[in-house]
C-alpha positions as CSV (number, residue, x, y, z in Angstrom):
1,M,54.2,46.3,172.4
2,Q,52.8,42.6,170.5
3,K,54.6,40.7,173.3
4,K,53.3,42.7,176.1
5,T,49.7,42.8,174.5
6,S,49.5,39.3,173.6
7,R,50.8,38.2,177.3
8,R,47.6,40.8,178.8
9,A,45.1,39.6,176.9
10,F,46.4,36.2,178.0
11,L,46.1,36.6,181.3
12,Q,42.8,38.4,181.3
13,T,41.2,34.9,179.3
14,A,43.1,32.9,182.1
15,G,41.4,34.9,184.6
16,M,44.5,36.6,186.4
17,T,46.2,39.6,186.7
18,T,49.7,40.8,185.4
19,L,50.4,41.4,189.3
20,G,49.7,37.9,190.6
21,L,51.6,36.5,187.8
22,S,54.5,38.4,187.8
23,S,55.1,37.6,191.6
24,L,55.7,34.1,190.6
25,P,59.2,32.6,190.7
26,I,60.6,32.7,187.4
27,L,64.4,31.7,186.5
28,S,66.6,34.1,186.9
29,S,69.5,35.0,184.4
30,A,71.4,36.5,187.0
31,L,72.5,33.1,188.0
32,L,73.8,32.2,184.6
33,G,77.1,30.4,184.9
34,C,76.6,30.4,189.1
35,E,75.4,26.9,189.7
36,D,76.1,23.4,188.8
37,T,73.3,21.2,186.9
38,K,72.2,19.9,190.6
39,S,71.4,23.3,191.9
40,T,70.0,24.5,188.7
41,K,67.5,21.6,188.7
42,K,66.9,22.1,191.9
43,T,65.8,25.5,191.0
44,A,64.0,24.8,187.9
45,L,61.9,22.2,190.0
46,S,60.9,24.4,192.8
47,T,59.6,27.1,189.8
48,A,57.7,23.7,188.2
49,S,56.2,23.1,191.4
50,S,55.1,26.5,192.1
51,S,53.6,27.1,188.4
52,L,51.6,23.8,187.5
53,V,50.0,24.4,183.9
54,T,48.1,22.4,181.8
55,R,48.8,21.1,178.0
56,K,46.0,21.1,176.0
57,N,44.9,19.7,172.3
58,I,45.9,22.8,170.2
59,A,43.3,21.9,167.7
60,D,41.1,22.7,170.2
61,I,41.9,26.3,170.8
62,P,40.7,29.3,168.6
63,V,43.9,30.1,166.7
64,D,43.3,33.8,167.4
65,D,42.8,33.2,171.0
66,P,45.4,35.0,173.0
67,E,47.1,31.8,174.5
68,I,48.0,31.1,171.0
69,K,49.3,34.6,169.9
70,L,51.7,34.6,173.0
71,F,52.9,31.0,172.4
72,K,53.9,32.3,169.0
73,D,55.4,35.4,170.6
74,A,57.6,33.4,172.7
75,I,58.9,31.0,169.5
76,R,59.3,34.6,167.4
77,I,61.6,35.5,170.3
78,L,63.6,32.6,170.5
79,K,64.3,32.8,167.1
80,E,65.5,36.4,167.0
81,R,67.8,35.1,169.5
82,S,69.4,32.9,167.3
83,E,69.1,35.6,164.5
84,I,71.4,37.8,166.7
85,S,73.7,35.3,168.4
86,P,73.4,31.4,166.7
87,L,75.3,30.0,169.6
88,D,72.4,32.1,172.1
89,P,71.8,28.7,174.6
90,M,68.1,30.2,175.0
91,G,67.9,30.7,171.6
92,W,66.0,28.4,168.5
93,L,68.8,27.1,167.2
94,A,70.6,25.8,170.5
95,Q,67.0,24.0,171.2
96,G,66.8,22.3,168.2
97,M,70.8,21.1,168.2
98,L,69.9,19.9,171.8
99,H,67.7,17.5,170.1
100,A,70.0,16.6,167.5
101,T,73.0,16.1,170.3
102,F,71.2,13.3,171.7
103,C,69.3,11.7,168.9
104,A,71.4,12.4,165.6
105,T,74.7,11.7,167.3
106,S,76.8,8.7,166.1
107,I,78.3,8.3,169.7
108,Y,75.9,5.7,170.8
109,S,76.5,6.0,174.5
110,N,74.4,9.4,174.5
111,Q,71.9,8.2,171.2
112,V,68.6,8.0,173.3
113,H,66.7,6.5,170.0
114,Y,66.4,2.5,169.7
115,N,66.0,1.8,173.0
116,W,64.1,2.2,176.2
117,Y,65.2,5.9,177.0
118,V,63.5,7.7,174.2
119,W,60.2,8.4,175.8
120,P,61.9,10.1,179.3
121,W,64.5,11.8,177.4
122,H,62.2,13.6,175.5
123,R,59.6,14.5,178.0
124,L,62.9,16.1,179.7
125,Y,63.3,17.7,175.9
126,L,59.7,19.2,176.1
127,W,60.1,20.5,179.7
128,S,63.2,22.3,178.4
129,M,61.5,23.9,175.5
130,E,58.6,25.0,178.0
131,Q,61.2,26.7,180.6
132,K,62.2,28.5,177.2
133,I,59.0,30.0,176.0
134,Q,57.8,30.6,179.6
135,N,60.9,32.8,180.1
136,A,60.8,34.4,176.4
137,V,57.7,35.9,177.5
138,N,58.1,36.1,181.2
139,E,55.0,34.1,181.6
140,P,54.8,30.6,184.0
141,Q,51.7,29.7,183.3
142,L,52.5,29.5,179.5
143,A,52.0,25.6,178.8
144,L,53.5,23.8,175.4
145,H,50.7,22.3,173.3
146,Y,50.1,18.9,172.1
147,W,48.7,17.8,168.6
148,D,46.2,15.0,169.1
149,W,46.7,13.5,165.6
150,T,43.8,10.8,166.9
151,K,41.2,13.4,166.8
152,S,42.5,15.5,163.9
153,T,44.1,14.0,161.3
154,V,45.4,17.0,159.6
155,I,48.0,19.4,160.6
156,P,45.8,22.1,162.7
157,E,45.5,25.4,161.0
158,H,47.8,27.2,163.5
159,Y,50.7,25.7,162.2
160,W,50.1,27.1,158.5
161,G,50.5,30.5,156.6
162,D,53.7,32.1,155.4
163,E,57.3,33.1,157.1
164,T,55.3,35.6,159.2
165,N,53.8,32.6,161.3
166,P,56.6,31.2,163.3
167,L,54.6,27.9,164.0
168,F,55.1,27.6,160.0
169,N,57.8,25.4,158.4
170,V,58.1,25.5,154.6
171,T,60.4,22.0,154.8
172,R,57.1,20.2,155.4
173,L,55.9,17.9,152.2
174,V,52.3,17.7,153.2
175,G,49.7,20.3,152.8
176,P,46.8,21.8,155.1
177,Q,44.0,19.2,153.5
178,D,46.5,16.0,153.7
179,E,45.2,13.7,156.0
180,I,47.2,11.0,158.2
181,P,46.9,7.4,156.9
182,K,44.3,5.8,159.1
183,D,47.0,2.6,159.8
184,F,50.0,5.5,160.4
185,I,47.8,6.4,163.7
186,N,47.4,2.5,165.2
187,V,48.2,3.2,168.9
188,G,46.0,0.1,170.3
189,A,48.6,-2.0,169.3
190,G,51.0,-0.5,171.9
191,F,48.5,-0.1,174.5
192,R,47.8,-3.5,174.7
193,A,51.3,-4.4,175.5
194,S,51.4,-4.8,179.5
195,R,55.6,-4.9,179.0
196,Y,57.2,-1.3,178.7
197,R,59.8,-2.9,176.8
198,T,57.2,-3.8,174.4
199,F,55.6,-0.5,174.2
200,G,58.6,1.6,174.9
201,G,62.1,-0.2,174.2
202,Y,64.4,-2.2,175.6
203,P,67.7,-1.4,177.4
204,A,70.7,-0.1,175.4
205,I,72.7,-2.6,174.1
206,K,76.5,-3.0,176.0
207,K,78.2,-5.1,173.5
208,R,78.9,-5.8,169.7
209,G,76.7,-8.3,168.5
210,D,73.6,-7.7,170.8
211,A,70.3,-7.2,168.8
212,Q,68.7,-3.4,169.5
213,L,65.2,-3.3,170.1
214,D,63.4,0.1,169.7
215,G,59.7,-0.2,171.3
216,L,56.4,-0.4,169.1
217,A,55.4,3.1,169.8
218,E,59.0,4.7,168.3
219,Q,58.5,2.3,165.6
220,S,54.8,2.8,164.8
221,F,53.0,6.1,165.2
222,H,56.3,8.0,166.4
223,N,57.9,7.2,163.2
224,N,55.2,7.0,160.9
225,I,54.2,10.5,161.7
226,H,57.8,12.2,161.6
227,N,58.1,10.7,158.1
228,W,55.0,11.4,156.8
229,I,55.6,15.3,157.3
230,G,58.5,15.1,155.6
231,G,61.4,18.1,155.2
232,Q,63.0,18.8,158.4
233,M,60.7,16.6,160.7
234,A,61.7,13.2,158.7
235,T,65.6,13.5,160.0
236,F,67.1,13.3,163.5
237,T,69.3,16.2,162.2
238,E,66.6,18.8,162.1
239,S,63.2,18.2,163.3
240,G,63.5,20.1,166.5
241,F,63.7,22.9,163.9
242,D,60.0,22.4,162.8
243,P,57.7,24.3,165.8
244,I,55.5,20.7,165.1
245,F,57.9,18.5,166.6
246,Y,56.5,19.8,170.3
247,G,53.1,19.1,168.9
248,H,54.1,15.8,167.9
249,H,55.8,14.7,170.9
250,G,53.3,16.8,173.0
251,N,51.0,13.9,172.0
252,C,53.8,11.3,172.3
253,D,54.5,12.0,175.6
254,R,50.9,12.1,176.5
255,I,50.4,8.3,175.6
256,W,53.1,7.3,177.2
257,D,51.1,8.6,180.0
258,A,47.6,7.4,178.8
259,W,49.4,3.7,178.1
260,W,50.6,3.7,181.8
261,T,47.0,4.4,183.1
262,Y,45.3,2.2,180.2
263,S,45.6,-1.0,182.5
264,P,47.3,-1.9,186.0
265,N,49.1,-4.6,184.3
266,N,51.2,-1.7,182.3
267,K,54.0,-1.1,184.4
268,L,56.8,0.8,183.9
269,P,60.8,-0.8,184.5
270,D,62.0,-1.2,187.6
271,E,65.3,-1.5,187.0
272,E,68.6,0.3,188.5
273,E,69.9,0.9,184.9
274,W,66.3,2.6,183.8
275,L,65.5,4.6,187.0
276,E,68.8,5.8,187.8
277,K,69.9,6.7,184.4
278,K,71.1,10.2,184.0
279,L,69.8,12.4,181.1
280,Y,70.8,15.9,180.2
281,A,68.9,18.9,178.8
282,T,69.2,22.8,179.3
283,D,66.7,24.8,181.4
284,G,65.3,28.4,180.4
285,N,68.1,30.1,180.8
286,G,70.3,27.6,178.9
287,R,71.9,26.0,182.0
288,P,72.7,22.5,181.6
289,V,71.0,20.1,183.9
290,E,70.4,16.1,184.3
291,F,67.7,13.9,185.7
292,K,67.3,10.7,186.8
293,I,64.8,8.9,184.8
294,K,62.8,8.5,187.8
295,E,62.7,12.1,188.6
296,L,60.5,12.2,185.1
297,L,58.1,10.0,185.5
298,N,55.4,12.3,187.3
299,S,54.7,15.2,184.6
300,E,53.2,17.4,187.8
301,D,56.6,17.5,189.2
302,L,57.8,18.7,186.5
303,G,55.1,21.5,186.3
304,Y,52.3,20.4,183.9
305,R,49.4,18.0,183.6
306,F,47.4,17.2,180.6
307,A,43.9,18.3,180.0
308,D,43.2,14.7,179.4
309,L,44.5,11.4,178.2
310,D,41.5,11.0,176.1
311,L,42.3,9.2,172.4
312,N,40.3,8.6,169.7
313,P,38.9,5.0,170.3
314,N,39.2,3.9,166.7
315,Y,42.9,4.1,167.0
316,C,43.0,2.1,170.1
317,N,40.7,-0.4,169.3
318,P,41.9,-3.4,166.9
319,F,41.1,-2.4,163.5
320,L,38.2,-3.4,161.9
321,E,38.8,-6.1,158.8
322,E,37.2,-3.0,157.0
323,D,39.7,-0.7,157.7
324,K,42.5,-2.8,157.3
325,P,44.7,-1.7,154.7
326,K,44.6,-3.9,151.8
327,R,47.3,-5.6,150.0
328,N,48.0,-4.8,146.3
329,E,50.9,-6.1,144.7
330,T,53.9,-3.8,143.2
331,K,57.2,-4.2,142.2
332,Q,58.4,-2.5,145.1
333,D,57.1,-5.3,147.5
334,C,59.5,-7.0,149.6
335,I,58.8,-10.6,150.1
336,A,60.6,-13.4,152.3
337,P,59.8,-16.6,153.6
338,L,59.4,-16.7,157.3
339,N,61.6,-19.3,159.1
340,L,59.7,-20.9,161.8
341,K,61.9,-23.3,164.5
342,T,59.2,-25.6,166.6
343,S,60.2,-24.2,169.6
344,D,59.1,-20.6,168.4
345,T,56.1,-21.8,166.9
346,D,55.1,-23.5,170.2
347,A,55.5,-20.5,172.4
348,I,53.9,-18.2,170.5
349,Y,50.8,-20.4,169.7
350,K,50.7,-21.0,173.5
351,D,50.4,-17.4,174.2
352,F,46.7,-17.1,172.5
353,I,45.4,-20.0,175.1
354,D,43.7,-17.0,176.9
355,K,43.9,-14.5,174.7
356,E,43.0,-13.1,171.0
357,R,46.0,-11.0,170.3
358,T,49.8,-11.3,171.4
359,H,52.7,-9.2,170.7
360,V,56.0,-11.0,168.9
361,I,59.2,-9.8,167.5
362,L,59.6,-10.2,163.5
363,H,63.5,-10.3,163.0
364,F,64.9,-9.8,159.5
365,E,68.4,-9.4,158.0
366,R,68.7,-6.6,155.2
367,A,71.3,-7.0,152.5
368,Q,71.6,-2.4,152.4
369,L,70.6,0.2,155.0
370,P,67.7,3.2,153.3
371,Y,69.2,6.1,152.2
372,Q,65.8,7.6,153.2
373,P,62.9,7.2,155.4
374,Y,61.4,3.6,154.6
375,C,57.4,3.3,156.0
376,A,55.9,-0.1,154.8
377,R,53.3,-2.1,155.6
378,V,53.7,-5.7,156.6
379,F,51.5,-8.1,155.8
380,F,51.4,-11.9,156.0
381,E,50.5,-14.0,153.6
382,Y,49.6,-18.0,153.4
383,D,47.1,-20.3,151.8
384,K,43.8,-21.3,153.9
385,E,41.9,-23.8,152.0
386,G,43.0,-23.1,148.7
387,T,42.6,-19.4,149.0
388,K,45.3,-17.1,149.6
389,Q,44.9,-14.7,152.7
390,S,47.1,-11.6,153.1
391,K,46.9,-10.4,156.8
392,Y,47.7,-6.9,158.1
393,T,49.8,-6.6,160.6
394,G,51.1,-3.4,160.7
395,T,52.6,0.3,159.5
396,F,56.3,0.9,160.3
397,T,58.9,3.4,159.5
398,I,62.3,1.7,159.4
399,L,64.8,5.4,159.7
400,P,68.4,5.6,158.2
401,I,71.0,4.5,160.7
402,L,74.2,6.1,161.5
403,D,77.4,4.0,162.0
404,L,76.8,4.4,166.2
405,D,80.2,3.5,167.6
406,S,80.0,0.2,164.9
407,V,77.8,-1.3,167.0
408,L,74.1,-0.6,166.2
409,L,72.1,-2.7,164.0
410,Q,74.4,-3.3,161.2
411,N,72.2,-5.6,159.3
412,G,69.9,-7.3,161.6
413,V,66.5,-5.5,162.5
414,H,63.7,-6.2,164.8
415,L,60.4,-5.1,164.7
416,Q,57.7,-5.8,167.2
417,I,54.3,-6.6,165.8
418,E,50.7,-7.5,167.5
419,I,49.7,-10.6,165.5
420,E,45.8,-11.9,165.9
421,K,44.8,-15.3,166.3
422,E,44.4,-16.5,162.9
423,I,47.9,-15.9,162.0
424,A,48.9,-18.1,165.2
425,D,46.7,-20.4,164.0
426,A,48.8,-20.6,160.5
427,I,52.1,-20.6,162.2
428,D,50.6,-23.6,164.3
429,A,49.9,-25.4,161.5
430,K,53.0,-25.1,159.6
431,K,51.5,-22.8,157.1
432,D,54.3,-21.6,154.1
433,I,54.1,-18.3,155.1
434,Q,55.6,-15.3,153.4
435,V,56.2,-12.1,154.8
436,I,55.5,-8.7,152.9
437,F,56.7,-5.1,153.1
438,Q,54.8,-2.9,151.1
439,P,56.1,0.8,150.5
440,V,53.6,2.9,151.6
441,P,53.6,6.5,149.0
442,L,53.6,9.5,150.9
443,P,52.9,12.9,149.6
444,N,55.0,14.6,147.3
445,R,57.9,11.7,147.5
446,N,58.4,8.6,145.5
447,I,58.7,5.3,146.4
448,P,62.7,4.4,146.3
449,D,63.2,2.5,143.2
450,E,65.9,0.7,145.4
451,L,64.1,-2.7,147.2
452,L,64.8,-3.3,150.6
453,K,66.2,-7.0,150.2
454,L,65.1,-8.8,153.3
455,E,66.5,-12.1,154.7
456,N,66.2,-15.3,157.3
457,I,62.8,-13.5,158.4
458,S,61.7,-15.1,162.0
459,L,59.8,-14.7,164.8
460,V,60.1,-15.0,168.7
461,T,57.7,-14.1,171.3
462,H,60.2,-13.2,174.0
463,Y,64.0,-11.9,174.0
464,E,67.0,-11.8,176.1
465,N,64.8,-13.9,179.1
466,E,62.1,-10.7,179.4
């Protein structure tokens, strides 16, 4: 009775009648196994277009609101399905494993991270989840939520409690009062990148020896918050099993839309390699579907819109000097000189003729890979008129790398960073610059004793003729 009661209250709150909504089309279980992925997708999109929902910031909705109760009912049903049959394609375990299939895989052709497929595929993955929760409670007006951590820097109370709350996850290493460090949420550097490759990632590598370069959004706020929460959320294999995954990625999906509308200069790729790429997931009935990226660019085509695209400006604008992290020397700091070539130096400096900031690529080699996520604040340090300057450039999380077909990353790593004119001036003046990676202590975790050894650090402004 709880499911029906929650649904009735949700409909009354939304000003709708049970009869009216029940008449809307939903995915029929009778079609299971009777359609191929193309016809299944057509059915799903037809459903989506007839039942547009609005995704809201979960922190703005009261915990006891009928919408939240119905959402919890849906998650509970998915979990119960998996308890009855772990292989149920409409269950919680199958949904979590779907994420692992494309994000924890060592088969590089299936991997959607570390390249420009990460945001389109996760948009499809959220759509898949939204279809399943709507199916679970027979409610096509139920939407996923996003957690806008630019406005609520603690995990919303909706996700806390005990095992009786289906949104709770016991593996998290932070508590209800822990706040995300401000520099973990710096979306501004990504917003000021007009190239999608800088924001969202470069094309997937095609041959051994090519450098792999994920986007600034993935390397910074996306990875940072996954790692900060800890537990299952800090792993590719299990993050899809924590309900807060969908709130976090819902906000990342929203930020992708916000970036696109932020400036007319921010444009999506127009290469056929990206637009025609097929991505895979399952629909509300657990049936396989495929979408081309060009079919995933308009969220309303998938049946949803965001309540707004407004972010806290404190995390969109350049940080004030007093808000930037300060370097405090520790024994775990990783330090190496910045190698500058004349051509690189000239190109970097020329980028500042008409603006105060530019995005560059920091390349380095590491002697060994981290065994766990490695979060670090990056500083450039040099002498200015006899005074040592330590300039903060960003906070990044480097995730452990699987042996992806023995071609990915190896020892070479690239970070996309935004640097200020003062750093460019030091580069142009051929200063001796040290690059410092300072590990960030996280709640209930120790900084690894094993140092991340850095070698051959260099900067470039563009990569592969971009």
